[in-house]
C-alpha positions as CSV (number, residue, x, y, z in Angstrom):
1,M,14.6,-38.0,62.1
2,A,12.1,-37.0,64.8
3,K,8.4,-36.8,64.2
4,K,7.4,-33.6,62.5
5,S,4.7,-33.0,65.0
6,S,7.2,-33.1,67.9
7,V,9.4,-30.6,66.2
8,E,6.5,-28.3,65.3
9,K,5.1,-28.5,68.9
10,N,8.5,-27.5,70.2
11,N,8.6,-24.5,67.8
12,R,5.2,-23.4,68.9
13,R,6.4,-23.5,72.5
14,R,9.5,-21.5,71.6
15,K,7.4,-18.9,69.9
16,M,4.9,-18.7,72.8
17,A,7.7,-18.5,75.4
18,K,9.1,-15.5,73.6
19,Q,5.7,-13.9,73.3
20,F,4.8,-14.1,77.0
21,A,8.3,-13.5,78.4
22,G,7.7,-9.9,79.4
23,R,4.4,-10.6,81.2
24,R,5.9,-13.6,83.0
25,A,8.9,-11.6,84.1
26,K,6.7,-8.8,85.5
27,L,4.5,-11.2,87.4
28,K,7.5,-13.1,88.8
29,A,9.1,-9.9,89.9
30,I,5.9,-8.9,91.8
31,Q,5.6,-12.4,93.3
32,M,9.2,-12.4,94.5
33,D,9.2,-8.8,95.9
34,K,9.3,-9.1,99.7
35,K,8.2,-5.4,100.1
36,A,5.0,-5.9,98.2
37,S,1.8,-6.8,100.2
38,M,0.8,-10.4,100.6
39,E,-2.4,-9.8,98.6
40,D,-0.5,-8.4,95.6
41,R,2.0,-11.3,95.6
42,F,-0.8,-13.8,95.8
43,A,-2.7,-12.1,93.0
44,A,0.4,-12.1,90.8
45,G,0.7,-15.8,91.5
46,L,-2.9,-16.4,90.4
47,K,-2.3,-14.4,87.2
48,L,0.9,-16.3,86.5
49,A,-1.1,-19.6,86.8
50,E,-3.6,-18.3,84.3
51,L,-1.0,-18.0,81.6
52,P,-0.6,-20.9,79.2
53,R,1.7,-23.6,80.4
54,N,3.6,-23.7,77.1
55,S,4.5,-20.0,77.6
56,S,7.0,-21.1,80.2
57,K,10.6,-21.2,79.0
58,T,11.3,-24.5,80.7
59,R,8.8,-26.3,78.5
60,V,11.0,-25.7,75.4
61,R,13.2,-28.7,74.6
62,N,16.6,-28.3,72.9
63,R,16.5,-30.2,69.6
64,C,19.0,-30.8,66.8
65,E,18.5,-28.4,63.9
66,L,19.1,-31.1,61.3
67,S,17.3,-34.2,62.6
68,G,15.1,-32.9,65.5
69,R,16.7,-35.4,67.9
70,P,16.1,-34.3,71.5
71,R,18.9,-36.2,73.2
72,A,22.7,-35.8,73.1
73,Y,22.4,-32.1,72.0
74,Y,25.5,-29.9,71.8
75,R,24.4,-26.3,72.6
76,K,27.5,-24.7,70.9
77,H,26.7,-26.3,67.5
78,K,22.9,-26.8,68.0
79,L,23.3,-30.3,66.7
80,S,23.0,-33.8,68.1
81,R,26.0,-36.0,68.5
82,I,25.1,-38.1,65.4
83,A,24.7,-35.1,63.1
84,L,27.8,-33.5,64.6
85,R,29.9,-36.6,63.8
86,E,28.6,-36.8,60.2
87,L,29.3,-33.2,59.5
88,G,32.7,-33.4,61.2
89,S,33.7,-36.4,59.1
90,K,32.8,-34.5,55.9
91,G,34.8,-31.6,57.1
92,L,31.9,-29.2,57.2
93,I,32.5,-27.9,60.7
94,P,35.5,-25.6,61.0
95,G,38.0,-26.6,63.7
96,L,36.4,-30.0,64.3
97,V,38.5,-33.0,63.4
98,K,37.3,-36.6,63.8
99,S,40.1,-38.5,65.5
100,S,41.2,-41.9,64.0
101,W,44.1,-44.1,64.8
């Protein structure tokens, strides 16, 4: 089990990224627009830098929903490999069969 503080910090980042997504998208569009004046593009870059770092989507880490483990994460199931194997062995994941020979 991951530390609760790490999981909560990641949840705050996820929430903040969702909250600032619109503003970041507008500023990035202005910044990447080649037709806009250089001053406008530069100003958009400065405003983008003033936003909180944790509002960036890339700061969010994929974590297992059961254990909070950050590594070996399967996006399709939102679980780590360890949790996936345990649930698969118990037969709780439809279509997943643990192989044995």
